C-alpha positions as CSV (number, residue, x, y, z in Angstrom):
1,M,14.5,-67.5,52.3
2,L,16.1,-66.2,49.1
3,S,15.8,-68.2,45.9
4,R,19.1,-69.7,44.6
5,K,19.3,-67.1,41.9
6,A,18.8,-64.3,44.5
7,Q,21.6,-65.9,46.6
8,L,24.0,-65.9,43.7
9,R,23.2,-62.3,42.8
10,R,23.7,-61.3,46.4
11,R,27.1,-63.0,46.5
12,A,28.0,-61.2,43.2
13,R,27.0,-57.9,44.7
14,E,29.2,-58.5,47.7
15,I,32.2,-59.2,45.5
16,A,31.3,-56.2,43.2
17,L,31.0,-54.0,46.2
18,Q,34.5,-55.0,47.3
19,L,35.8,-54.1,43.8
20,V,34.0,-50.8,43.8
21,Y,35.3,-50.0,47.3
22,M,38.9,-51.0,46.3
23,N,38.6,-48.8,43.1
24,E,37.3,-45.9,45.2
25,L,40.4,-46.1,47.3
26,R,42.8,-46.9,44.5
27,P,41.3,-45.8,41.1
28,C,42.4,-47.8,38.1
29,P,40.9,-49.1,34.9
30,A,38.2,-51.8,35.4
31,E,40.1,-54.6,33.8
32,E,43.2,-53.9,35.9
33,A,41.1,-53.8,39.1
34,L,39.5,-57.2,38.2
35,E,43.1,-58.6,38.0
36,F,43.8,-57.4,41.5
37,F,40.7,-59.1,42.9
38,P,40.9,-62.8,42.1
39,A,37.2,-63.7,42.0
40,E,38.0,-67.3,41.2
41,E,40.2,-67.6,44.3
42,A,37.6,-65.8,46.5
43,L,34.8,-68.0,45.2
44,G,37.0,-71.1,45.7
45,L,37.7,-70.2,49.3
46,F,34.0,-69.4,49.8
47,G,33.0,-72.8,48.4
48,R,35.6,-74.7,50.5
49,E,34.3,-72.9,53.6
50,L,30.8,-74.0,52.8
51,A,31.9,-77.5,52.1
52,K,33.2,-77.9,55.6
53,D,29.9,-79.3,56.9
54,G,30.2,-80.0,60.5
55,D,33.4,-78.0,61.0
56,A,33.4,-74.7,63.0
57,A,31.4,-71.9,61.4
58,P,33.2,-70.0,58.7
59,E,34.8,-66.7,59.8
60,K,32.2,-64.0,59.6
61,D,34.6,-61.3,58.7
62,K,35.8,-63.3,55.8
63,F,32.4,-64.4,54.4
64,P,29.8,-62.2,56.0
65,S,26.9,-63.7,54.1
66,V,27.8,-67.4,54.5
67,D,24.6,-68.0,56.6
68,S,22.5,-67.2,53.6
69,F,24.4,-69.5,51.3
70,D,23.3,-73.1,51.7
71,I,25.7,-75.3,49.7
72,S,28.9,-75.1,47.7
73,L,28.9,-73.7,44.2
74,E,28.6,-75.6,41.0
75,D,30.8,-74.4,38.0
76,A,27.8,-72.8,36.2
77,E,26.9,-70.9,39.4
78,R,30.5,-69.7,39.8
79,D,30.4,-68.5,36.2
80,E,27.1,-66.7,36.8
81,I,28.5,-64.9,39.8
82,I,31.7,-63.9,38.1
83,S,29.8,-62.7,35.0
84,Y,27.4,-60.6,37.1
85,V,30.3,-59.2,39.1
86,R,32.0,-58.1,35.9
87,E,28.8,-56.7,34.5
88,L,28.2,-54.6,37.7
89,F,31.7,-53.4,38.2
90,C,32.5,-52.7,34.6
91,G,29.2,-50.9,34.2
92,I,29.8,-48.7,37.2
93,C,33.3,-47.9,35.9
94,A,32.0,-47.1,32.4
95,D,29.1,-44.9,33.8
96,Y,31.0,-43.5,36.8
97,A,30.3,-39.9,35.9
98,E,26.5,-40.6,35.7
99,V,26.5,-42.6,38.9
100,E,28.5,-39.9,40.7
101,N,26.3,-37.1,39.4
102,T,23.1,-39.0,40.4
103,V,24.3,-39.4,43.9
104,R,25.7,-35.9,44.2
105,M,22.4,-34.3,43.0
106,H,20.4,-36.1,45.7
107,L,22.5,-35.7,48.8
108,E,21.4,-33.2,51.3
109,S,23.1,-29.8,51.1
110,K,25.3,-30.6,54.2
111,W,26.7,-33.7,52.4
112,R,29.1,-33.8,49.5
113,S,29.9,-37.1,47.9
114,E,33.5,-36.5,48.8
115,R,32.5,-36.5,52.5
116,L,30.8,-39.9,52.4
117,N,32.8,-42.7,53.8
118,S,34.1,-44.9,51.1
119,I,32.0,-48.0,51.9
120,D,28.7,-46.1,52.0
121,K,29.5,-44.3,48.8
122,S,30.4,-47.6,47.1
123,I,27.2,-49.3,48.3
124,I,25.1,-46.3,47.1
125,S,26.9,-46.3,43.8
126,L,26.3,-50.0,43.2
127,A,22.6,-49.6,43.9
128,V,22.3,-46.5,41.7
129,Y,23.9,-48.3,38.8
130,E,22.1,-51.6,39.2
131,G,18.6,-50.3,39.9
132,I,18.4,-46.9,38.3
133,I,21.0,-46.5,35.5
134,A,21.2,-50.0,34.1
135,K,17.8,-51.1,35.5
136,K,19.1,-54.7,36.0
137,V,16.7,-55.1,39.0
138,P,13.7,-53.1,40.2
139,Q,14.7,-50.0,42.3
140,N,13.2,-51.5,45.5
141,I,15.3,-54.6,45.2
142,A,18.5,-52.5,44.6
143,I,17.7,-50.5,47.7
144,S,16.9,-53.6,49.8
145,E,20.2,-55.2,48.7
146,A,22.1,-52.0,49.4
147,V,20.7,-51.9,52.9
148,H,21.7,-55.5,53.3
149,L,25.3,-54.7,52.2
150,A,25.3,-51.7,54.5
151,K,24.4,-54.0,57.5
152,L,27.3,-56.3,56.6
153,F,30.0,-53.9,55.6
154,G,29.0,-50.4,56.9
155,A,29.0,-48.6,60.2
156,E,26.1,-48.8,62.6
157,D,24.2,-46.0,61.0
158,S,25.0,-47.0,57.4
159,P,21.8,-49.0,56.7
160,K,19.6,-46.0,57.6
161,F,21.7,-43.5,55.8
162,V,22.0,-45.7,52.6
163,N,18.2,-46.3,52.7
164,G,17.5,-42.6,53.0
165,V,19.8,-41.5,50.2
166,L,18.6,-44.2,47.8
167,G,14.9,-43.6,48.7
168,K,15.4,-40.0,47.8
169,I,17.1,-40.9,44.6
170,A,14.3,-43.4,43.7
171,R,11.5,-40.9,44.4
172,S,13.2,-38.3,42.3
173,C,13.7,-40.7,39.4
174,D,10.0,-41.8,39.7
175,E,8.9,-38.2,39.5
176,E,11.1,-37.5,36.5
177,H,9.6,-40.4,34.6
178,K,5.9,-39.4,35.2
């Protein structure tokens, strides 16, 4: 079972991933993208779904991680999630060239980052930024969380692919720092 802080971070990653994915499909400045994605509204819906104790289970396609979230959110927790979403998304946007270059350098020769499906690319970018560039969490946690996101949002083979690419990037980065 995840700690409460880990649950909040996981939810923030899910929202940040949606922003990264949206921005991958329709590039725009970070602040403009944040306006398109009403995090407050999304979190409000999420909280209301969780509060329906005893009602039918929340829609999985709407809130894929609802099983791992035990109770509705307090204001401080909502603020923490929104803050981490902003941190991740704005950081990825600011360091986009470095994130893209890191991913591109470690893909097998048969893959170009342009050929990746948008969701896998967004998941990998999020993990590269969070665990390798910004070092907000240890690399193994960034990879584990990316695999979790790939299971929720990706295709059937996405978790294996995401794990492989990120493992290669992590090993390369470890060798560079020795």
